[in-house]
C-alpha positions as CSV (number, residue, x, y, z in Angstrom):
1,M,61.7,128.5,106.0
2,R,61.1,124.8,105.6
3,R,62.8,123.2,102.5
4,N,61.1,120.4,100.8
5,K,63.0,117.6,98.9
6,P,62.2,117.6,95.2
7,R,62.3,114.4,93.2
8,E,65.8,113.3,92.1
9,H,66.8,113.4,88.5
10,S,67.0,110.0,86.8
11,L,70.3,109.0,85.2
12,F,68.5,109.2,81.8
13,L,67.3,112.7,82.4
14,K,70.8,113.8,83.5
15,A,72.4,112.3,80.4
16,F,69.7,113.8,78.1
17,R,70.2,117.2,79.7
18,A,74.0,117.0,79.1
19,Y,73.4,116.0,75.5
20,L,71.0,118.9,74.9
21,Q,73.5,121.2,76.6
22,Y,76.1,120.1,74.0
23,V,73.7,120.7,71.1
24,N,72.2,124.0,72.4
25,S,75.2,125.6,74.0
26,G,78.1,123.9,72.2
27,L,76.7,124.1,68.7
28,Y,73.7,126.3,68.2
29,F,74.4,129.4,70.3
30,R,77.8,131.2,70.1
31,K,77.5,132.6,73.6
32,E,75.1,132.5,76.5
33,H,74.8,135.2,79.1
34,V,73.1,134.4,82.5
35,L,72.5,137.3,84.8
36,G,70.9,137.3,88.3
37,L,71.6,133.7,89.3
38,E,72.0,135.0,92.8
39,N,68.3,135.9,92.8
40,V,67.2,132.3,92.3
41,P,65.9,130.9,95.6
42,T,67.5,127.8,97.2
43,N,66.5,124.5,95.7
44,G,63.6,123.1,97.6
45,T,61.7,126.4,97.8
46,P,58.3,126.2,96.0
47,L,59.1,128.4,93.0
48,I,57.3,129.6,89.8
49,V,59.6,131.0,87.1
50,V,57.7,133.5,85.0
51,S,59.0,134.9,81.7
52,N,58.3,136.7,78.5
53,H,57.9,134.2,75.6
54,Q,59.4,135.0,72.2
55,N,61.3,132.0,70.9
56,C,59.1,128.9,71.5
57,L,61.1,125.8,72.6
58,N,64.4,127.7,73.1
59,D,62.9,129.8,75.9
60,P,62.3,127.0,78.4
61,L,65.1,124.9,77.1
62,C,67.8,127.5,77.9
63,V,66.4,128.2,81.4
64,C,66.2,124.4,82.1
65,L,69.8,123.9,81.0
66,Q,70.9,126.7,83.4
67,L,69.0,125.7,86.5
68,T,70.3,122.1,86.5
69,D,70.2,121.8,90.3
70,R,66.4,121.6,90.5
71,R,63.5,119.6,89.2
72,M,61.9,121.7,86.5
73,N,58.3,121.4,85.4
74,F,56.7,123.0,82.4
75,I,53.2,123.3,80.9
76,A,53.1,122.7,77.1
77,R,50.5,122.3,74.4
78,A,48.5,119.1,74.8
79,N,48.8,118.0,71.2
80,V,52.4,116.9,71.7
81,F,51.3,114.4,74.3
82,K,49.1,112.3,71.9
83,N,51.7,109.7,71.2
84,P,51.9,107.3,74.3
85,I,55.6,107.0,74.0
86,F,56.1,110.8,73.8
87,N,53.6,111.3,76.6
88,K,55.6,109.1,79.0
89,A,58.9,110.7,77.9
90,L,57.7,114.3,78.1
91,R,56.2,113.7,81.6
92,A,59.4,112.2,82.7
93,M,61.2,115.4,81.7
94,G,58.7,117.5,83.7
95,L,56.3,118.6,81.0
96,L,52.5,118.8,81.7
97,P,49.8,119.1,79.0
98,A,47.6,122.3,78.7
99,Y,44.3,121.8,76.9
100,R,43.0,124.7,74.9
101,M,39.5,125.2,73.8
102,S,40.6,126.6,70.4
103,H,42.6,123.4,69.7
104,E,41.4,120.4,71.7
105,G,37.7,121.6,72.1
106,L,35.6,122.6,75.1
107,S,35.2,119.1,76.4
108,A,39.0,118.7,76.7
109,V,39.5,121.8,78.8
110,S,38.2,120.0,81.9
111,K,41.3,117.8,81.7
112,N,43.4,120.9,82.7
113,Q,42.4,120.3,86.3
114,E,44.6,117.2,86.4
115,T,47.5,119.3,85.1
116,F,46.9,122.0,87.7
117,D,46.8,119.3,90.4
118,D,50.1,117.9,89.2
119,A,51.7,121.4,89.1
120,E,50.4,122.2,92.6
121,K,51.8,118.9,93.9
122,A,55.2,119.7,92.3
123,L,55.3,123.0,94.0
124,N,54.3,121.5,97.4
125,D,57.2,119.1,97.0
126,G,59.6,122.1,96.6
127,E,60.0,121.8,92.8
128,T,60.1,124.5,90.2
129,L,57.4,125.3,87.7
130,M,58.0,127.5,84.7
131,L,55.1,129.3,83.0
132,Y,54.6,131.9,80.3
133,P,51.6,134.1,81.3
134,E,51.2,135.5,77.8
135,A,49.9,131.9,76.9
136,D,51.6,132.1,73.5
137,H,54.8,133.4,72.0
138,Q,55.1,136.8,70.5
139,D,56.6,137.6,67.1
140,K,58.1,140.9,68.2
141,R,60.2,142.2,71.1
142,W,57.1,143.1,73.0
143,L,55.4,141.9,76.2
144,G,51.8,140.8,75.8
145,R,49.0,140.7,78.2
146,F,49.4,138.3,81.2
147,K,46.7,135.8,82.0
148,L,46.2,134.8,85.7
149,G,46.5,131.1,85.3
150,Y,50.0,130.9,86.9
151,L,48.8,132.8,90.0
152,R,45.7,130.5,90.3
153,I,48.2,127.6,90.4
154,A,50.4,129.4,92.9
155,F,47.8,130.4,95.4
156,A,46.0,127.0,95.1
157,A,49.4,125.3,96.0
158,A,49.8,127.7,98.9
159,E,46.3,126.9,100.0
160,K,47.1,123.2,100.0
161,M,50.1,124.1,102.3
162,E,47.5,125.9,104.5
163,F,49.3,129.1,103.7
164,K,52.1,128.1,106.2
165,Q,54.9,128.1,103.6
166,D,56.1,130.8,101.3
167,L,55.8,130.4,97.6
168,M,58.0,132.5,95.3
169,I,57.5,134.0,91.9
170,L,60.8,134.6,90.0
171,P,60.5,137.1,87.1
172,S,62.9,136.4,84.3
173,C,63.4,137.3,80.7
174,N,64.9,135.8,77.6
175,H,66.6,138.0,75.0
176,Y,68.3,136.9,71.7
177,S,70.7,138.8,69.5
178,N,68.8,137.1,66.6
179,Y,65.7,135.0,66.7
180,F,66.4,132.9,63.6
181,H,70.1,132.2,63.1
182,A,72.4,129.8,64.7
183,R,75.8,130.9,66.2
184,T,74.2,134.0,67.7
185,E,73.9,135.0,71.4
186,M,71.2,134.7,74.0
187,L,70.6,136.2,77.4
188,I,68.7,135.0,80.4
189,R,68.1,137.4,83.3
190,F,66.5,136.5,86.6
191,G,65.0,139.4,88.6
192,K,64.3,139.7,92.4
193,P,62.0,136.9,93.6
194,I,58.5,138.0,94.7
195,S,57.2,136.4,97.8
196,L,53.5,135.6,97.9
197,Q,53.4,135.3,101.7
198,P,52.5,138.9,102.2
199,Y,49.5,138.5,99.9
200,Y,48.1,135.3,101.6
201,E,45.6,137.1,104.0
202,K,44.4,139.4,101.3
203,Y,44.0,136.6,98.8
204,Q,41.7,134.7,101.2
205,E,39.4,137.8,101.3
206,A,39.6,138.9,97.7
207,P,41.2,136.3,95.4
208,R,40.9,137.9,92.0
209,E,41.8,141.4,93.1
210,T,44.9,140.0,94.9
211,M,45.9,138.0,91.8
212,M,45.5,141.1,89.6
213,E,47.7,143.1,92.0
214,V,50.4,140.5,92.0
215,N,50.2,140.0,88.3
216,K,50.8,143.7,87.7
217,V,54.0,143.6,89.9
218,V,55.3,140.5,88.1
219,R,54.6,141.8,84.6
220,E,56.2,145.2,85.4
221,A,59.3,143.4,86.7
222,I,59.7,141.4,83.5
223,K,59.0,144.4,81.3
224,E,61.8,146.4,83.0
225,M,64.3,143.6,82.3
226,M,63.5,143.0,78.6
227,L,63.4,145.0,75.4
228,H,59.8,146.1,75.1
229,V,58.7,148.1,72.1
230,D,55.3,149.7,72.7
231,D,55.2,151.5,69.3
232,L,54.1,148.5,67.2
233,E,53.0,150.7,64.3
234,N,56.7,151.7,63.7
235,Y,58.1,148.5,65.1
236,D,60.0,147.4,61.9
237,Q,61.7,150.8,61.5
238,I,62.7,151.0,65.2
239,D,64.0,147.4,65.0
240,F,66.1,148.3,61.9
241,L,67.6,151.4,63.5
242,R,68.6,149.7,66.8
243,E,70.0,146.6,65.0
244,N,72.2,148.5,62.5
245,E,74.8,151.2,62.6
246,Y,72.6,153.9,64.2
247,G,72.1,151.5,67.2
248,K,75.9,151.0,67.3
249,K,76.5,154.8,67.1
250,Y,74.0,155.4,69.9
251,A,75.6,152.7,72.1
252,V,79.1,154.2,71.7
253,E,77.9,157.8,72.4
254,H,76.1,156.7,75.5
255,G,78.8,154.6,77.0
256,F,77.4,151.1,76.1
257,N,79.2,148.2,74.5
258,F,77.4,147.3,71.3
259,N,79.3,144.0,70.9
260,Y,78.4,142.7,74.5
261,L,74.8,141.5,74.5
262,P,73.9,142.5,78.1
263,S,75.2,146.0,77.5
264,K,73.6,146.2,74.1
265,L,70.2,145.3,75.6
266,L,70.5,148.3,78.0
267,S,71.5,150.5,75.0
268,D,68.5,149.2,73.0
269,Q,66.2,149.9,75.9
270,S,67.5,153.4,76.1
271,L,67.3,154.0,72.4
272,V,63.8,152.5,72.0
273,N,62.5,154.7,74.9
274,A,64.1,157.8,73.3
275,L,62.5,157.0,70.0
276,Q,59.1,156.5,71.5
277,K,59.4,159.7,73.5
278,A,60.4,161.6,70.4
279,S,57.3,160.3,68.6
280,E,55.2,161.7,71.3
281,E,57.0,165.1,71.3
282,H,57.7,165.4,67.6
283,P,55.1,163.3,65.8
284,E,55.4,164.9,62.3
285,E,59.2,164.8,62.2
286,M,59.4,161.2,63.5
287,A,56.7,160.1,61.0
288,E,58.9,161.4,58.2
289,I,62.0,159.8,59.6
290,Y,60.2,156.4,59.9
291,K,58.9,156.7,56.4
292,D,62.5,157.3,55.1
293,T,63.8,154.5,57.3
294,E,61.3,152.1,55.6
295,T,62.6,153.3,52.2
296,L,66.2,152.8,53.3
297,K,65.4,149.3,54.7
298,N,63.6,148.2,51.6
299,G,66.4,149.6,49.3
300,I,69.1,147.7,51.3
301,K,67.0,144.5,51.1
302,Q,66.4,145.0,47.3
303,L,70.2,145.3,46.6
304,K,70.9,142.4,48.9
305,I,73.5,144.4,50.9
306,R,73.9,145.2,54.6
307,D,73.8,148.6,56.4
308,W,77.4,148.2,57.8
309,L,78.7,148.4,54.3
310,F,78.1,152.1,54.3
311,Q,80.5,152.5,57.2
312,K,83.3,150.4,55.6
313,K,85.5,150.8,52.6
314,S,83.4,148.5,50.5
315,G,84.6,149.1,46.9
316,A,86.0,146.6,44.4
317,G,89.2,146.3,46.3
318,A,87.4,145.2,49.5
319,A,85.4,142.7,47.4
320,A,88.6,141.3,45.8
321,L,90.3,140.9,49.2
322,R,87.3,139.1,50.7
323,G,87.3,136.8,47.6
324,L,91.0,136.1,48.0
325,G,90.5,135.2,51.6
326,L,87.6,132.8,50.8
327,L,89.8,131.2,48.1
328,I,92.6,130.6,50.6
329,L,90.2,129.2,53.2
330,L,88.4,127.0,50.7
331,P,90.3,123.7,51.5
332,L,89.6,124.2,55.2
333,F,85.9,124.8,54.4
334,I,85.7,121.6,52.4
335,V,87.3,119.5,55.2
336,S,84.9,121.1,57.7
337,I,81.7,120.9,55.6
338,I,81.9,117.2,54.7
339,P,81.2,115.8,58.2
340,T,78.8,118.6,59.2
341,A,76.8,119.2,56.0
342,L,73.6,117.6,57.3
343,L,73.5,120.2,60.1
344,F,72.9,122.8,57.4
345,I,70.9,120.8,54.9
346,I,68.3,118.8,56.9
347,P,66.7,121.8,58.6
348,E,66.5,123.7,55.3
349,I,64.8,120.8,53.5
350,F,61.9,120.8,55.9
351,L,61.8,124.2,57.5
352,K,59.7,126.2,55.0
353,K,57.5,123.1,54.3
354,L,56.6,122.3,57.8
355,I,57.0,125.5,59.8
356,K,54.6,128.4,59.0
357,D,55.3,130.5,62.1
358,Q,58.8,131.9,61.7
359,M,59.2,132.1,65.5
360,F,59.5,128.3,65.5
361,Y,62.5,128.3,63.1
362,S,65.2,128.2,65.7
363,S,63.3,125.7,67.9
364,F,62.9,123.5,64.8
365,N,66.6,123.8,64.1
366,V,67.6,122.8,67.6
367,A,65.1,119.9,67.7
368,V,66.2,118.6,64.3
369,S,69.8,118.9,65.3
370,A,69.3,117.1,68.6
371,F,67.2,114.2,67.2
372,I,68.4,113.8,63.6
373,S,71.4,115.7,62.4
374,V,73.8,115.3,65.4
375,P,73.1,111.6,65.8
376,I,73.8,111.0,62.0
377,C,76.8,113.4,61.8
378,L,78.4,112.8,65.2
379,I,77.1,109.8,67.2
380,I,77.0,107.2,64.5
381,P,80.4,108.1,63.0
382,I,82.0,108.0,66.5
383,I,80.7,104.5,67.1
384,F,82.1,103.3,63.8
385,I,85.4,105.1,64.3
386,W,85.7,103.6,67.8
387,I,85.1,100.1,66.5
388,F,87.4,100.3,63.5
389,A,90.1,102.8,64.5
390,G,90.0,102.9,68.3
391,F,89.0,105.1,71.2
392,W,91.5,107.9,70.7
393,W,90.4,108.5,67.0
394,A,86.8,108.6,68.1
395,L,87.6,111.1,70.9
396,G,89.5,113.2,68.4
397,Y,86.5,113.3,66.1
398,F,84.2,114.2,69.0
399,V,86.5,117.2,69.9
400,A,87.0,118.3,66.3
401,F,83.3,118.1,65.3
402,P,82.1,121.4,66.9
403,I,85.2,123.2,65.6
404,M,84.5,122.0,62.1
405,F,80.9,123.1,62.4
406,I,81.9,126.6,63.6
407,L,84.5,126.9,60.8
408,A,82.0,125.9,58.1
409,W,79.3,128.2,59.5
410,N,81.7,131.2,59.6
411,Y,82.9,130.5,56.1
412,I,79.3,130.6,54.8
413,R,78.8,133.9,56.6
414,L,82.0,135.3,55.1
415,F,80.8,134.1,51.7
416,L,77.5,136.0,52.1
417,K,79.4,139.1,53.2
418,F,81.5,138.8,50.1
419,I,78.3,138.6,47.9
420,G,77.0,141.7,49.7
421,T,80.2,143.6,49.2
422,C,80.1,142.7,45.5
423,N,76.6,144.0,45.2
424,F,77.5,147.2,47.0
425,A,80.5,147.8,44.7
426,A,78.8,146.8,41.5
427,R,78.7,149.6,38.9
428,K,75.0,148.9,38.1
429,N,74.1,149.6,41.7
430,R,76.2,152.7,42.2
431,A,73.5,155.3,41.7
432,K,71.1,153.5,44.0
433,V,73.8,153.0,46.6
434,N,74.7,156.7,46.6
435,E,71.0,157.6,46.9
436,L,70.6,155.3,49.9
437,K,73.8,156.7,51.4
438,E,72.4,160.2,51.3
439,L,69.1,159.1,52.7
440,R,70.8,157.2,55.5
441,S,73.0,160.2,56.4
442,S,69.9,162.5,56.5
443,I,68.0,160.0,58.8
444,F,70.9,159.8,61.2
445,S,71.4,163.6,61.4
446,R,67.7,164.3,61.9
447,L,67.6,161.7,64.6
448,D,70.6,163.1,66.3
449,K,69.0,166.5,66.3
450,I,65.7,165.3,67.8
451,L,67.2,162.9,70.3
452,G,69.8,165.4,71.4
């Protein structure tokens, strides 16, 4: 197969990628798992990466930071291209505008042809295009309906190559241990590439039928890799069960590792499928279980505790030990929080005022960190330290900064756990805790009986 030569990355783009890698992988995420890299075709192969879309900016950013050997192109909302400076910068980074009738109006939709032409040219040059066929992000772990736009671009590019060169579709999925919090884990998985060459002849005879056939294959490949919850009516209860101690119990009993995200994803897939099958076979019993699970979930939220406290020794003694540990670590926290405080404060100031869709929270945090918080907390201090104290002091601050951020973040988490332990052990909550404990035990035992 002929390999084309994509455009080279500019020095600015390489430096900017390295900086985003530091913010995203060094600070925001605790750990990243990348599976199936061996499935990614050789650079220079016309390639469309197709994925589920559940975490806005973080979805394409994480993929882009992993596939650093290739020229990546993305299609994004047209409204972010309005500013001339942003327009030039975004296009330099491989972003192309998508005009939507619901946002830019019917007259603007015709401008999409220019975007499609640019995308097709990028593919013809052996570059990589990343698209999200759902056309919008989801707010649940669920795969929406796929639109055919990505296949129109793919087959149009193949037609411009006179159907003489193969074009590949690479199914992929993004999965997050938590959508909203920093210092969590994320997973990218690349599936087996799907060659369009076997469909070329059929496409020339029946374009739409062929695209629908390929679309079904691509969507099914992504659905099998990700956590897909069909039962949206009971989604919150299913999500609660798999995320908490019942999910951990299920994972252990079925040979999965709850604390290793790739293994936990497999366990969650198995548990969700089992729960959905149980709802089909035992609808009345499962309806009662989900009703009780909702009561349990709301009770835990009302007391401001966590489900794991029911499994631990979480009395007054445990609360006192956690409090003592926090007191001992307090000086370390103070030293760590002073230079990193803005990483915590700035997003919180604007988050609830500016962001209405909660699925933008983590993307907003990463963007604010990259363009405001990190420059103020890290880059500017390094410059001044270098000028007034020397290179080695500046290097020391650079190395210590992520460590201080991680220490401060974990201290805050420990403090929140301490508050939860105090609420769990409080005398005024004892009756309610015991009631929830009995309900929780009943739910678990009934589930075990139904799921076998």
